[in-house]
mmCIF entry with sequence, helices, sheets and N, C-alpha, C, O atoms, coordinates in Angstrom:
data_MODEL
# 
_entry.id   MODEL 
# 
_entity.id                         1 
_entity.type                       polymer 
_entity.pdbx_number_of_molecules   1 
# 
_entity_poly.entity_id                      1 
_entity_poly.type                           'polypeptide(L)' 
_entity_poly.nstd_linkage                   no 
_entity_poly.nstd_monomer                   no 
_entity_poly.pdbx_seq_one_letter_code       MFGLGLPEMLLILLILILIFGASRLPELGRGVGEGIRNFKRSLRDEPSDDEKRRA 
_entity_poly.pdbx_seq_one_letter_code_can   MFGLGLPEMLLILLILILIFGASRLPELGRGVGEGIRNFKRSLRDEPSDDEKRRA 
_entity_poly.pdbx_strand_id                 A 
# 
loop_
_entity_poly_seq.entity_id 
_entity_poly_seq.num 
_entity_poly_seq.mon_id 
_entity_poly_seq.hetero 
1 1  MET n 
1 2  PHE n 
1 3  GLY n 
1 4  LEU n 
1 5  GLY n 
1 6  LEU n 
1 7  PRO n 
1 8  GLU n 
1 9  MET n 
1 10 LEU n 
1 11 LEU n 
1 12 ILE n 
1 13 LEU n 
1 14 LEU n 
1 15 ILE n 
1 16 LEU n 
1 17 ILE n 
1 18 LEU n 
1 19 ILE n 
1 20 PHE n 
1 21 GLY n 
1 22 ALA n 
1 23 SER n 
1 24 ARG n 
1 25 LEU n 
1 26 PRO n 
1 27 GLU n 
1 28 LEU n 
1 29 GLY n 
1 30 ARG n 
1 31 GLY n 
1 32 VAL n 
1 33 GLY n 
1 34 GLU n 
1 35 GLY n 
1 36 ILE n 
1 37 ARG n 
1 38 ASN n 
1 39 PHE n 
1 40 LYS n 
1 41 ARG n 
1 42 SER n 
1 43 LEU n 
1 44 ARG n 
1 45 ASP n 
1 46 GLU n 
1 47 PRO n 
1 48 SER n 
1 49 ASP n 
1 50 ASP n 
1 51 GLU n 
1 52 LYS n 
1 53 ARG n 
1 54 ARG n 
1 55 ALA n 
# 
_struct_asym.id          A 
_struct_asym.entity_id   1 
# 
loop_
_struct_conf.conf_type_id 
_struct_conf.id 
_struct_conf.pdbx_PDB_helix_id 
_struct_conf.beg_label_comp_id 
_struct_conf.beg_label_asym_id 
_struct_conf.beg_label_seq_id 
_struct_conf.pdbx_beg_PDB_ins_code 
_struct_conf.end_label_comp_id 
_struct_conf.end_label_asym_id 
_struct_conf.end_label_seq_id 
_struct_conf.pdbx_end_PDB_ins_code 
_struct_conf.beg_auth_comp_id 
_struct_conf.beg_auth_asym_id 
_struct_conf.beg_auth_seq_id 
_struct_conf.end_auth_comp_id 
_struct_conf.end_auth_asym_id 
_struct_conf.end_auth_seq_id 
_struct_conf.pdbx_PDB_helix_class 
_struct_conf.details 
_struct_conf.pdbx_PDB_helix_length 
HELX_P HELX_P1 AA1 LEU A 6  ? PHE A 20 ? LEU A 6  PHE A 20 1 ? 15 
HELX_P HELX_P2 AA2 LEU A 25 ? ARG A 44 ? LEU A 25 ARG A 44 1 ? 20 
HELX_P HELX_P3 AA3 ASP A 49 ? ARG A 54 ? ASP A 49 ARG A 54 1 ? 6  
# 
_struct_conf_type.id          HELX_P 
_struct_conf_type.criteria    ? 
_struct_conf_type.reference   ? 
# 
loop_
_atom_site.group_PDB 
_atom_site.id 
_atom_site.type_symbol 
_atom_site.label_atom_id 
_atom_site.label_alt_id 
_atom_site.label_comp_id 
_atom_site.label_asym_id 
_atom_site.label_entity_id 
_atom_site.label_seq_id 
_atom_site.pdbx_PDB_ins_code 
_atom_site.Cartn_x 
_atom_site.Cartn_y 
_atom_site.Cartn_z 
_atom_site.occupancy 
_atom_site.B_iso_or_equiv 
_atom_site.pdbx_formal_charge 
_atom_site.auth_seq_id 
_atom_site.auth_comp_id 
_atom_site.auth_asym_id 
_atom_site.auth_atom_id 
_atom_site.pdbx_PDB_model_num 
ATOM 1   N N  . MET A 1 1  ? -81.349 19.628  -87.259 1.00 0.00 ? 1  MET A N  1 
ATOM 2   C CA . MET A 1 1  ? -81.031 18.903  -86.042 1.00 0.00 ? 1  MET A CA 1 
ATOM 3   C C  . MET A 1 1  ? -80.624 19.973  -84.990 1.00 0.00 ? 1  MET A C  1 
ATOM 4   O O  . MET A 1 1  ? -79.453 20.349  -84.928 1.00 0.00 ? 1  MET A O  1 
ATOM 5   N N  . PHE A 1 2  ? -81.569 20.458  -84.176 1.00 0.00 ? 2  PHE A N  1 
ATOM 6   C CA . PHE A 1 2  ? -81.413 21.317  -83.076 1.00 0.00 ? 2  PHE A CA 1 
ATOM 7   C C  . PHE A 1 2  ? -80.779 22.565  -83.508 1.00 0.00 ? 2  PHE A C  1 
ATOM 8   O O  . PHE A 1 2  ? -80.131 23.230  -82.699 1.00 0.00 ? 2  PHE A O  1 
ATOM 9   N N  . GLY A 1 3  ? -80.933 22.957  -84.826 1.00 0.00 ? 3  GLY A N  1 
ATOM 10  C CA . GLY A 1 3  ? -80.347 24.212  -85.374 1.00 0.00 ? 3  GLY A CA 1 
ATOM 11  C C  . GLY A 1 3  ? -78.875 24.271  -85.412 1.00 0.00 ? 3  GLY A C  1 
ATOM 12  O O  . GLY A 1 3  ? -78.305 25.362  -85.436 1.00 0.00 ? 3  GLY A O  1 
ATOM 13  N N  . LEU A 1 4  ? -78.210 23.121  -85.419 1.00 0.00 ? 4  LEU A N  1 
ATOM 14  C CA . LEU A 1 4  ? -76.809 23.055  -85.498 1.00 0.00 ? 4  LEU A CA 1 
ATOM 15  C C  . LEU A 1 4  ? -76.390 22.656  -86.960 1.00 0.00 ? 4  LEU A C  1 
ATOM 16  O O  . LEU A 1 4  ? -76.845 21.669  -87.538 1.00 0.00 ? 4  LEU A O  1 
ATOM 17  N N  . GLY A 1 5  ? -75.512 23.494  -87.474 1.00 0.00 ? 5  GLY A N  1 
ATOM 18  C CA . GLY A 1 5  ? -74.970 23.226  -88.809 1.00 0.00 ? 5  GLY A CA 1 
ATOM 19  C C  . GLY A 1 5  ? -73.687 22.537  -88.725 1.00 0.00 ? 5  GLY A C  1 
ATOM 20  O O  . GLY A 1 5  ? -73.196 22.247  -87.634 1.00 0.00 ? 5  GLY A O  1 
ATOM 21  N N  . LEU A 1 6  ? -73.094 22.250  -89.900 1.00 0.00 ? 6  LEU A N  1 
ATOM 22  C CA . LEU A 1 6  ? -71.834 21.544  -90.033 1.00 0.00 ? 6  LEU A CA 1 
ATOM 23  C C  . LEU A 1 6  ? -70.743 22.167  -89.336 1.00 0.00 ? 6  LEU A C  1 
ATOM 24  O O  . LEU A 1 6  ? -70.025 21.400  -88.695 1.00 0.00 ? 6  LEU A O  1 
ATOM 25  N N  . PRO A 1 7  ? -70.448 23.450  -89.320 1.00 0.00 ? 7  PRO A N  1 
ATOM 26  C CA . PRO A 1 7  ? -69.420 23.991  -88.493 1.00 0.00 ? 7  PRO A CA 1 
ATOM 27  C C  . PRO A 1 7  ? -69.588 23.804  -86.977 1.00 0.00 ? 7  PRO A C  1 
ATOM 28  O O  . PRO A 1 7  ? -68.633 23.506  -86.261 1.00 0.00 ? 7  PRO A O  1 
ATOM 29  N N  . GLU A 1 8  ? -70.820 23.987  -86.520 1.00 0.00 ? 8  GLU A N  1 
ATOM 30  C CA . GLU A 1 8  ? -71.036 23.771  -85.061 1.00 0.00 ? 8  GLU A CA 1 
ATOM 31  C C  . GLU A 1 8  ? -70.823 22.216  -84.693 1.00 0.00 ? 8  GLU A C  1 
ATOM 32  O O  . GLU A 1 8  ? -70.264 21.887  -83.646 1.00 0.00 ? 8  GLU A O  1 
ATOM 33  N N  . MET A 1 9  ? -71.268 21.367  -85.549 1.00 0.00 ? 9  MET A N  1 
ATOM 34  C CA . MET A 1 9  ? -71.013 19.913  -85.258 1.00 0.00 ? 9  MET A CA 1 
ATOM 35  C C  . MET A 1 9  ? -69.535 19.554  -85.273 1.00 0.00 ? 9  MET A C  1 
ATOM 36  O O  . MET A 1 9  ? -69.101 18.746  -84.452 1.00 0.00 ? 9  MET A O  1 
ATOM 37  N N  . LEU A 1 10 ? -68.751 20.124  -86.175 1.00 0.00 ? 10 LEU A N  1 
ATOM 38  C CA . LEU A 1 10 ? -67.328 19.887  -86.285 1.00 0.00 ? 10 LEU A CA 1 
ATOM 39  C C  . LEU A 1 10 ? -66.691 20.455  -85.004 1.00 0.00 ? 10 LEU A C  1 
ATOM 40  O O  . LEU A 1 10 ? -65.819 19.806  -84.425 1.00 0.00 ? 10 LEU A O  1 
ATOM 41  N N  . LEU A 1 11 ? -67.102 21.640  -84.550 1.00 0.00 ? 11 LEU A N  1 
ATOM 42  C CA . LEU A 1 11 ? -66.493 22.214  -83.379 1.00 0.00 ? 11 LEU A CA 1 
ATOM 43  C C  . LEU A 1 11 ? -66.751 21.304  -82.134 1.00 0.00 ? 11 LEU A C  1 
ATOM 44  O O  . LEU A 1 11 ? -65.860 21.020  -81.335 1.00 0.00 ? 11 LEU A O  1 
ATOM 45  N N  . ILE A 1 12 ? -67.998 20.883  -82.038 1.00 0.00 ? 12 ILE A N  1 
ATOM 46  C CA . ILE A 1 12 ? -68.345 20.025  -80.867 1.00 0.00 ? 12 ILE A CA 1 
ATOM 47  C C  . ILE A 1 12 ? -67.527 18.747  -80.993 1.00 0.00 ? 12 ILE A C  1 
ATOM 48  O O  . ILE A 1 12 ? -66.979 18.358  -79.961 1.00 0.00 ? 12 ILE A O  1 
ATOM 49  N N  . LEU A 1 13 ? -67.367 18.046  -82.097 1.00 0.00 ? 13 LEU A N  1 
ATOM 50  C CA . LEU A 1 13 ? -66.524 16.900  -82.313 1.00 0.00 ? 13 LEU A CA 1 
ATOM 51  C C  . LEU A 1 13 ? -65.021 17.178  -81.937 1.00 0.00 ? 13 LEU A C  1 
ATOM 52  O O  . LEU A 1 13 ? -64.363 16.391  -81.256 1.00 0.00 ? 13 LEU A O  1 
ATOM 53  N N  . LEU A 1 14 ? -64.572 18.263  -82.395 1.00 0.00 ? 14 LEU A N  1 
ATOM 54  C CA . LEU A 1 14 ? -63.123 18.683  -82.029 1.00 0.00 ? 14 LEU A CA 1 
ATOM 55  C C  . LEU A 1 14 ? -63.014 18.777  -80.502 1.00 0.00 ? 14 LEU A C  1 
ATOM 56  O O  . LEU A 1 14 ? -62.042 18.278  -79.936 1.00 0.00 ? 14 LEU A O  1 
ATOM 57  N N  . ILE A 1 15 ? -63.977 19.397  -79.821 1.00 0.00 ? 15 ILE A N  1 
ATOM 58  C CA . ILE A 1 15 ? -63.907 19.664  -78.327 1.00 0.00 ? 15 ILE A CA 1 
ATOM 59  C C  . ILE A 1 15 ? -63.896 18.283  -77.647 1.00 0.00 ? 15 ILE A C  1 
ATOM 60  O O  . ILE A 1 15 ? -63.143 18.020  -76.709 1.00 0.00 ? 15 ILE A O  1 
ATOM 61  N N  . LEU A 1 16 ? -64.830 17.366  -78.208 1.00 0.00 ? 16 LEU A N  1 
ATOM 62  C CA . LEU A 1 16 ? -64.932 16.049  -77.577 1.00 0.00 ? 16 LEU A CA 1 
ATOM 63  C C  . LEU A 1 16 ? -63.571 15.266  -77.760 1.00 0.00 ? 16 LEU A C  1 
ATOM 64  O O  . LEU A 1 16 ? -63.120 14.548  -76.868 1.00 0.00 ? 16 LEU A O  1 
ATOM 65  N N  . ILE A 1 17 ? -62.979 15.443  -78.919 1.00 0.00 ? 17 ILE A N  1 
ATOM 66  C CA . ILE A 1 17 ? -61.652 14.670  -79.102 1.00 0.00 ? 17 ILE A CA 1 
ATOM 67  C C  . ILE A 1 17 ? -60.599 15.245  -78.194 1.00 0.00 ? 17 ILE A C  1 
ATOM 68  O O  . ILE A 1 17 ? -59.804 14.490  -77.635 1.00 0.00 ? 17 ILE A O  1 
ATOM 69  N N  . LEU A 1 18 ? -60.558 16.559  -78.022 1.00 0.00 ? 18 LEU A N  1 
ATOM 70  C CA . LEU A 1 18 ? -59.642 17.168  -77.013 1.00 0.00 ? 18 LEU A CA 1 
ATOM 71  C C  . LEU A 1 18 ? -59.858 16.800  -75.611 1.00 0.00 ? 18 LEU A C  1 
ATOM 72  O O  . LEU A 1 18 ? -58.894 16.652  -74.860 1.00 0.00 ? 18 LEU A O  1 
ATOM 73  N N  . ILE A 1 19 ? -61.088 16.642  -75.208 1.00 0.00 ? 19 ILE A N  1 
ATOM 74  C CA . ILE A 1 19 ? -61.411 16.319  -73.789 1.00 0.00 ? 19 ILE A CA 1 
ATOM 75  C C  . ILE A 1 19 ? -61.161 14.860  -73.582 1.00 0.00 ? 19 ILE A C  1 
ATOM 76  O O  . ILE A 1 19 ? -60.447 14.518  -72.639 1.00 0.00 ? 19 ILE A O  1 
ATOM 77  N N  . PHE A 1 20 ? -61.683 13.977  -74.376 1.00 0.00 ? 20 PHE A N  1 
ATOM 78  C CA . PHE A 1 20 ? -61.619 12.556  -74.018 1.00 0.00 ? 20 PHE A CA 1 
ATOM 79  C C  . PHE A 1 20 ? -60.574 11.758  -74.876 1.00 0.00 ? 20 PHE A C  1 
ATOM 80  O O  . PHE A 1 20 ? -60.318 10.585  -74.603 1.00 0.00 ? 20 PHE A O  1 
ATOM 81  N N  . GLY A 1 21 ? -60.016 12.377  -75.850 1.00 0.00 ? 21 GLY A N  1 
ATOM 82  C CA . GLY A 1 21 ? -59.084 11.680  -76.714 1.00 0.00 ? 21 GLY A CA 1 
ATOM 83  C C  . GLY A 1 21 ? -59.716 10.771  -77.713 1.00 0.00 ? 21 GLY A C  1 
ATOM 84  O O  . GLY A 1 21 ? -60.801 10.249  -77.460 1.00 0.00 ? 21 GLY A O  1 
ATOM 85  N N  . ALA A 1 22 ? -59.100 10.560  -78.818 1.00 0.00 ? 22 ALA A N  1 
ATOM 86  C CA . ALA A 1 22 ? -59.630 9.853   -80.004 1.00 0.00 ? 22 ALA A CA 1 
ATOM 87  C C  . ALA A 1 22 ? -59.861 8.378   -79.670 1.00 0.00 ? 22 ALA A C  1 
ATOM 88  O O  . ALA A 1 22 ? -60.728 7.734   -80.260 1.00 0.00 ? 22 ALA A O  1 
ATOM 89  N N  . SER A 1 23 ? -59.083 7.845   -78.720 1.00 0.00 ? 23 SER A N  1 
ATOM 90  C CA . SER A 1 23 ? -59.192 6.410   -78.541 1.00 0.00 ? 23 SER A CA 1 
ATOM 91  C C  . SER A 1 23 ? -60.428 6.051   -77.642 1.00 0.00 ? 23 SER A C  1 
ATOM 92  O O  . SER A 1 23 ? -60.907 4.916   -77.639 1.00 0.00 ? 23 SER A O  1 
ATOM 93  N N  . ARG A 1 24 ? -60.912 7.070   -76.885 1.00 0.00 ? 24 ARG A N  1 
ATOM 94  C CA . ARG A 1 24 ? -62.082 6.817   -76.040 1.00 0.00 ? 24 ARG A CA 1 
ATOM 95  C C  . ARG A 1 24 ? -63.398 7.131   -76.564 1.00 0.00 ? 24 ARG A C  1 
ATOM 96  O O  . ARG A 1 24 ? -64.408 6.791   -75.948 1.00 0.00 ? 24 ARG A O  1 
ATOM 97  N N  . LEU A 1 25 ? -63.453 7.834   -77.800 1.00 0.00 ? 25 LEU A N  1 
ATOM 98  C CA . LEU A 1 25 ? -64.593 8.173   -78.449 1.00 0.00 ? 25 LEU A CA 1 
ATOM 99  C C  . LEU A 1 25 ? -65.506 7.006   -78.826 1.00 0.00 ? 25 LEU A C  1 
ATOM 100 O O  . LEU A 1 25 ? -66.721 7.094   -78.651 1.00 0.00 ? 25 LEU A O  1 
ATOM 101 N N  . PRO A 1 26 ? -64.910 5.867   -79.363 1.00 0.00 ? 26 PRO A N  1 
ATOM 102 C CA . PRO A 1 26 ? -65.724 4.743   -79.616 1.00 0.00 ? 26 PRO A CA 1 
ATOM 103 C C  . PRO A 1 26 ? -66.385 4.165   -78.429 1.00 0.00 ? 26 PRO A C  1 
ATOM 104 O O  . PRO A 1 26 ? -67.533 3.730   -78.516 1.00 0.00 ? 26 PRO A O  1 
ATOM 105 N N  . GLU A 1 27 ? -65.701 4.137   -77.296 1.00 0.00 ? 27 GLU A N  1 
ATOM 106 C CA . GLU A 1 27 ? -66.309 3.621   -76.057 1.00 0.00 ? 27 GLU A CA 1 
ATOM 107 C C  . GLU A 1 27 ? -67.390 4.513   -75.617 1.00 0.00 ? 27 GLU A C  1 
ATOM 108 O O  . GLU A 1 27 ? -68.416 3.985   -75.187 1.00 0.00 ? 27 GLU A O  1 
ATOM 109 N N  . LEU A 1 28 ? -67.298 5.823   -75.666 1.00 0.00 ? 28 LEU A N  1 
ATOM 110 C CA . LEU A 1 28 ? -68.310 6.736   -75.304 1.00 0.00 ? 28 LEU A CA 1 
ATOM 111 C C  . LEU A 1 28 ? -69.540 6.550   -76.260 1.00 0.00 ? 28 LEU A C  1 
ATOM 112 O O  . LEU A 1 28 ? -70.675 6.552   -75.785 1.00 0.00 ? 28 LEU A O  1 
ATOM 113 N N  . GLY A 1 29 ? -69.336 6.400   -77.526 1.00 0.00 ? 29 GLY A N  1 
ATOM 114 C CA . GLY A 1 29 ? -70.462 6.156   -78.454 1.00 0.00 ? 29 GLY A CA 1 
ATOM 115 C C  . GLY A 1 29 ? -71.150 4.875   -78.158 1.00 0.00 ? 29 GLY A C  1 
ATOM 116 O O  . GLY A 1 29 ? -72.380 4.827   -78.186 1.00 0.00 ? 29 GLY A O  1 
ATOM 117 N N  . ARG A 1 30 ? -70.430 3.833   -77.877 1.00 0.00 ? 30 ARG A N  1 
ATOM 118 C CA . ARG A 1 30 ? -70.952 2.522   -77.488 1.00 0.00 ? 30 ARG A CA 1 
ATOM 119 C C  . ARG A 1 30 ? -71.858 2.589   -76.273 1.00 0.00 ? 30 ARG A C  1 
ATOM 120 O O  . ARG A 1 30 ? -72.975 2.072   -76.255 1.00 0.00 ? 30 ARG A O  1 
ATOM 121 N N  . GLY A 1 31 ? -71.284 3.297   -75.191 1.00 0.00 ? 31 GLY A N  1 
ATOM 122 C CA . GLY A 1 31 ? -71.994 3.514   -74.010 1.00 0.00 ? 31 GLY A CA 1 
ATOM 123 C C  . GLY A 1 31 ? -73.314 4.212   -74.172 1.00 0.00 ? 31 GLY A C  1 
ATOM 124 O O  . GLY A 1 31 ? -74.356 3.816   -73.649 1.00 0.00 ? 31 GLY A O  1 
ATOM 125 N N  . VAL A 1 32 ? -73.194 5.343   -74.977 1.00 0.00 ? 32 VAL A N  1 
ATOM 126 C CA . VAL A 1 32 ? -74.478 6.127   -75.237 1.00 0.00 ? 32 VAL A CA 1 
ATOM 127 C C  . VAL A 1 32 ? -75.481 5.298   -76.005 1.00 0.00 ? 32 VAL A C  1 
ATOM 128 O O  . VAL A 1 32 ? -76.675 5.338   -75.705 1.00 0.00 ? 32 VAL A O  1 
ATOM 129 N N  . GLY A 1 33 ? -75.027 4.556   -76.978 1.00 0.00 ? 33 GLY A N  1 
ATOM 130 C CA . GLY A 1 33 ? -75.950 3.779   -77.732 1.00 0.00 ? 33 GLY A CA 1 
ATOM 131 C C  . GLY A 1 33 ? -76.533 2.618   -76.875 1.00 0.00 ? 33 GLY A C  1 
ATOM 132 O O  . GLY A 1 33 ? -77.674 2.224   -77.116 1.00 0.00 ? 33 GLY A O  1 
ATOM 133 N N  . GLU A 1 34 ? -75.855 2.103   -75.968 1.00 0.00 ? 34 GLU A N  1 
ATOM 134 C CA . GLU A 1 34 ? -76.287 1.032   -75.077 1.00 0.00 ? 34 GLU A CA 1 
ATOM 135 C C  . GLU A 1 34 ? -77.352 1.717   -74.099 1.00 0.00 ? 34 GLU A C  1 
ATOM 136 O O  . GLU A 1 34 ? -78.391 1.119   -73.821 1.00 0.00 ? 34 GLU A O  1 
ATOM 137 N N  . GLY A 1 35 ? -77.102 2.835   -73.644 1.00 0.00 ? 35 GLY A N  1 
ATOM 138 C CA . GLY A 1 35 ? -78.009 3.506   -72.753 1.00 0.00 ? 35 GLY A CA 1 
ATOM 139 C C  . GLY A 1 35 ? -79.258 3.863   -73.519 1.00 0.00 ? 35 GLY A C  1 
ATOM 140 O O  . GLY A 1 35 ? -80.327 3.761   -72.917 1.00 0.00 ? 35 GLY A O  1 
ATOM 141 N N  . ILE A 1 36 ? -79.254 4.265   -74.759 1.00 0.00 ? 36 ILE A N  1 
ATOM 142 C CA . ILE A 1 36 ? -80.488 4.606   -75.472 1.00 0.00 ? 36 ILE A CA 1 
ATOM 143 C C  . ILE A 1 36 ? -81.316 3.350   -75.720 1.00 0.00 ? 36 ILE A C  1 
ATOM 144 O O  . ILE A 1 36 ? -82.544 3.349   -75.634 1.00 0.00 ? 36 ILE A O  1 
ATOM 145 N N  . ARG A 1 37 ? -80.566 2.252   -76.039 1.00 0.00 ? 37 ARG A N  1 
ATOM 146 C CA . ARG A 1 37 ? -81.292 0.890   -76.237 1.00 0.00 ? 37 ARG A CA 1 
ATOM 147 C C  . ARG A 1 37 ? -81.986 0.491   -75.012 1.00 0.00 ? 37 ARG A C  1 
ATOM 148 O O  . ARG A 1 37 ? -83.150 0.093   -75.054 1.00 0.00 ? 37 ARG A O  1 
ATOM 149 N N  . ASN A 1 38 ? -81.299 0.584   -73.884 1.00 0.00 ? 38 ASN A N  1 
ATOM 150 C CA . ASN A 1 38 ? -81.911 0.192   -72.634 1.00 0.00 ? 38 ASN A CA 1 
ATOM 151 C C  . ASN A 1 38 ? -83.080 1.048   -72.301 1.00 0.00 ? 38 ASN A C  1 
ATOM 152 O O  . ASN A 1 38 ? -84.094 0.534   -71.828 1.00 0.00 ? 38 ASN A O  1 
ATOM 153 N N  . PHE A 1 39 ? -82.992 2.392   -72.533 1.00 0.00 ? 39 PHE A N  1 
ATOM 154 C CA . PHE A 1 39 ? -84.049 3.295   -72.296 1.00 0.00 ? 39 PHE A CA 1 
ATOM 155 C C  . PHE A 1 39 ? -85.286 2.822   -73.060 1.00 0.00 ? 39 PHE A C  1 
ATOM 156 O O  . PHE A 1 39 ? -86.355 2.622   -72.481 1.00 0.00 ? 39 PHE A O  1 
ATOM 157 N N  . LYS A 1 40 ? -85.111 2.641   -74.415 1.00 0.00 ? 40 LYS A N  1 
ATOM 158 C CA . LYS A 1 40 ? -86.212 2.320   -75.283 1.00 0.00 ? 40 LYS A CA 1 
ATOM 159 C C  . LYS A 1 40 ? -86.798 0.888   -74.961 1.00 0.00 ? 40 LYS A C  1 
ATOM 160 O O  . LYS A 1 40 ? -87.987 0.626   -75.146 1.00 0.00 ? 40 LYS A O  1 
ATOM 161 N N  . ARG A 1 41 ? -85.934 0.032   -74.494 1.00 0.00 ? 41 ARG A N  1 
ATOM 162 C CA . ARG A 1 41 ? -86.412 -1.283  -74.070 1.00 0.00 ? 41 ARG A CA 1 
ATOM 163 C C  . ARG A 1 41 ? -87.318 -1.146  -72.835 1.00 0.00 ? 41 ARG A C  1 
ATOM 164 O O  . ARG A 1 41 ? -88.353 -1.806  -72.749 1.00 0.00 ? 41 ARG A O  1 
ATOM 165 N N  . SER A 1 42 ? -86.926 -0.289  -71.885 1.00 0.00 ? 42 SER A N  1 
ATOM 166 C CA . SER A 1 42 ? -87.674 -0.100  -70.620 1.00 0.00 ? 42 SER A CA 1 
ATOM 167 C C  . SER A 1 42 ? -89.046 0.561   -71.002 1.00 0.00 ? 42 SER A C  1 
ATOM 168 O O  . SER A 1 42 ? -90.054 0.281   -70.353 1.00 0.00 ? 42 SER A O  1 
ATOM 169 N N  . LEU A 1 43 ? -89.081 1.412   -72.023 1.00 0.00 ? 43 LEU A N  1 
ATOM 170 C CA . LEU A 1 43 ? -90.341 1.944   -72.390 1.00 0.00 ? 43 LEU A CA 1 
ATOM 171 C C  . LEU A 1 43 ? -91.363 0.934   -72.972 1.00 0.00 ? 43 LEU A C  1 
ATOM 172 O O  . LEU A 1 43 ? -92.576 1.023   -72.782 1.00 0.00 ? 43 LEU A O  1 
ATOM 173 N N  . ARG A 1 44 ? -90.759 -0.034  -73.696 1.00 0.00 ? 44 ARG A N  1 
ATOM 174 C CA . ARG A 1 44 ? -91.610 -1.048  -74.243 1.00 0.00 ? 44 ARG A CA 1 
ATOM 175 C C  . ARG A 1 44 ? -91.797 -2.212  -73.258 1.00 0.00 ? 44 ARG A C  1 
ATOM 176 O O  . ARG A 1 44 ? -92.523 -3.153  -73.580 1.00 0.00 ? 44 ARG A O  1 
ATOM 177 N N  . ASP A 1 45 ? -91.216 -2.189  -72.157 1.00 0.00 ? 45 ASP A N  1 
ATOM 178 C CA . ASP A 1 45 ? -91.327 -3.270  -71.086 1.00 0.00 ? 45 ASP A CA 1 
ATOM 179 C C  . ASP A 1 45 ? -90.890 -4.535  -71.556 1.00 0.00 ? 45 ASP A C  1 
ATOM 180 O O  . ASP A 1 45 ? -91.470 -5.547  -71.163 1.00 0.00 ? 45 ASP A O  1 
ATOM 181 N N  . GLU A 1 46 ? -89.787 -4.612  -72.476 1.00 0.00 ? 46 GLU A N  1 
ATOM 182 C CA . GLU A 1 46 ? -89.203 -5.909  -72.902 1.00 0.00 ? 46 GLU A CA 1 
ATOM 183 C C  . GLU A 1 46 ? -88.238 -6.350  -71.875 1.00 0.00 ? 46 GLU A C  1 
ATOM 184 O O  . GLU A 1 46 ? -87.504 -5.509  -71.356 1.00 0.00 ? 46 GLU A O  1 
ATOM 185 N N  . PRO A 1 47 ? -88.173 -7.617  -71.529 1.00 0.00 ? 47 PRO A N  1 
ATOM 186 C CA . PRO A 1 47 ? -87.138 -8.030  -70.617 1.00 0.00 ? 47 PRO A CA 1 
ATOM 187 C C  . PRO A 1 47 ? -85.747 -7.783  -71.236 1.00 0.00 ? 47 PRO A C  1 
ATOM 188 O O  . PRO A 1 47 ? -85.620 -7.737  -72.460 1.00 0.00 ? 47 PRO A O  1 
ATOM 189 N N  . SER A 1 48 ? -84.759 -7.631  -70.443 1.00 0.00 ? 48 SER A N  1 
ATOM 190 C CA . SER A 1 48 ? -83.431 -7.307  -70.985 1.00 0.00 ? 48 SER A CA 1 
ATOM 191 C C  . SER A 1 48 ? -82.799 -8.707  -71.284 1.00 0.00 ? 48 SER A C  1 
ATOM 192 O O  . SER A 1 48 ? -83.353 -9.750  -70.940 1.00 0.00 ? 48 SER A O  1 
ATOM 193 N N  . ASP A 1 49 ? -81.670 -8.665  -71.909 1.00 0.00 ? 49 ASP A N  1 
ATOM 194 C CA . ASP A 1 49 ? -80.978 -9.913  -72.289 1.00 0.00 ? 49 ASP A CA 1 
ATOM 195 C C  . ASP A 1 49 ? -80.734 -10.734 -71.058 1.00 0.00 ? 49 ASP A C  1 
ATOM 196 O O  . ASP A 1 49 ? -80.970 -11.942 -71.098 1.00 0.00 ? 49 ASP A O  1 
ATOM 197 N N  . ASP A 1 50 ? -80.265 -10.151 -69.936 1.00 0.00 ? 50 ASP A N  1 
ATOM 198 C CA . ASP A 1 50 ? -79.994 -10.918 -68.722 1.00 0.00 ? 50 ASP A CA 1 
ATOM 199 C C  . ASP A 1 50 ? -81.270 -11.627 -68.197 1.00 0.00 ? 50 ASP A C  1 
ATOM 200 O O  . ASP A 1 50 ? -81.216 -12.760 -67.717 1.00 0.00 ? 50 ASP A O  1 
ATOM 201 N N  . GLU A 1 51 ? -82.430 -10.910 -68.307 1.00 0.00 ? 51 GLU A N  1 
ATOM 202 C CA . GLU A 1 51 ? -83.671 -11.513 -67.804 1.00 0.00 ? 51 GLU A CA 1 
ATOM 203 C C  . GLU A 1 51 ? -84.118 -12.675 -68.727 1.00 0.00 ? 51 GLU A C  1 
ATOM 204 O O  . GLU A 1 51 ? -84.781 -13.609 -68.278 1.00 0.00 ? 51 GLU A O  1 
ATOM 205 N N  . LYS A 1 52 ? -83.744 -12.599 -70.023 1.00 0.00 ? 52 LYS A N  1 
ATOM 206 C CA . LYS A 1 52 ? -84.127 -13.559 -70.906 1.00 0.00 ? 52 LYS A CA 1 
ATOM 207 C C  . LYS A 1 52 ? -83.364 -14.813 -70.680 1.00 0.00 ? 52 LYS A C  1 
ATOM 208 O O  . LYS A 1 52 ? -83.897 -15.905 -70.877 1.00 0.00 ? 52 LYS A O  1 
ATOM 209 N N  . ARG A 1 53 ? -82.067 -14.691 -70.252 1.00 0.00 ? 53 ARG A N  1 
ATOM 210 C CA . ARG A 1 53 ? -81.170 -15.845 -69.998 1.00 0.00 ? 53 ARG A CA 1 
ATOM 211 C C  . ARG A 1 53 ? -81.639 -16.566 -68.642 1.00 0.00 ? 53 ARG A C  1 
ATOM 212 O O  . ARG A 1 53 ? -81.529 -17.786 -68.515 1.00 0.00 ? 53 ARG A O  1 
ATOM 213 N N  . ARG A 1 54 ? -82.100 -15.850 -67.764 1.00 0.00 ? 54 ARG A N  1 
ATOM 214 C CA . ARG A 1 54 ? -82.555 -16.424 -66.453 1.00 0.00 ? 54 ARG A CA 1 
ATOM 215 C C  . ARG A 1 54 ? -83.805 -17.240 -66.640 1.00 0.00 ? 54 ARG A C  1 
ATOM 216 O O  . ARG A 1 54 ? -84.016 -18.221 -65.927 1.00 0.00 ? 54 ARG A O  1 
ATOM 217 N N  . ALA A 1 55 ? -84.634 -16.861 -67.580 1.00 0.00 ? 55 ALA A N  1 
ATOM 218 C CA . ALA A 1 55 ? -85.867 -17.529 -67.742 1.00 0.00 ? 55 ALA A CA 1 
ATOM 219 C C  . ALA A 1 55 ? -85.788 -18.899 -68.353 1.00 0.00 ? 55 ALA A C  1 
ATOM 220 O O  . ALA A 1 55 ? -86.814 -19.555 -68.532 1.00 0.00 ? 55 ALA A O  1 
# 
């Protein structure tokens, strides 16, 4: 995965915890996941959940 090994991944995780704090990491992960889902949905041209409710 991008040439990153376990030590590098652990270092990145440690830096993220120091910057954002452990309580905010789930929120960040949720936001990134939602962003990826929205991006994939836009590539497939599926209507979003909001557009489905309006129809």
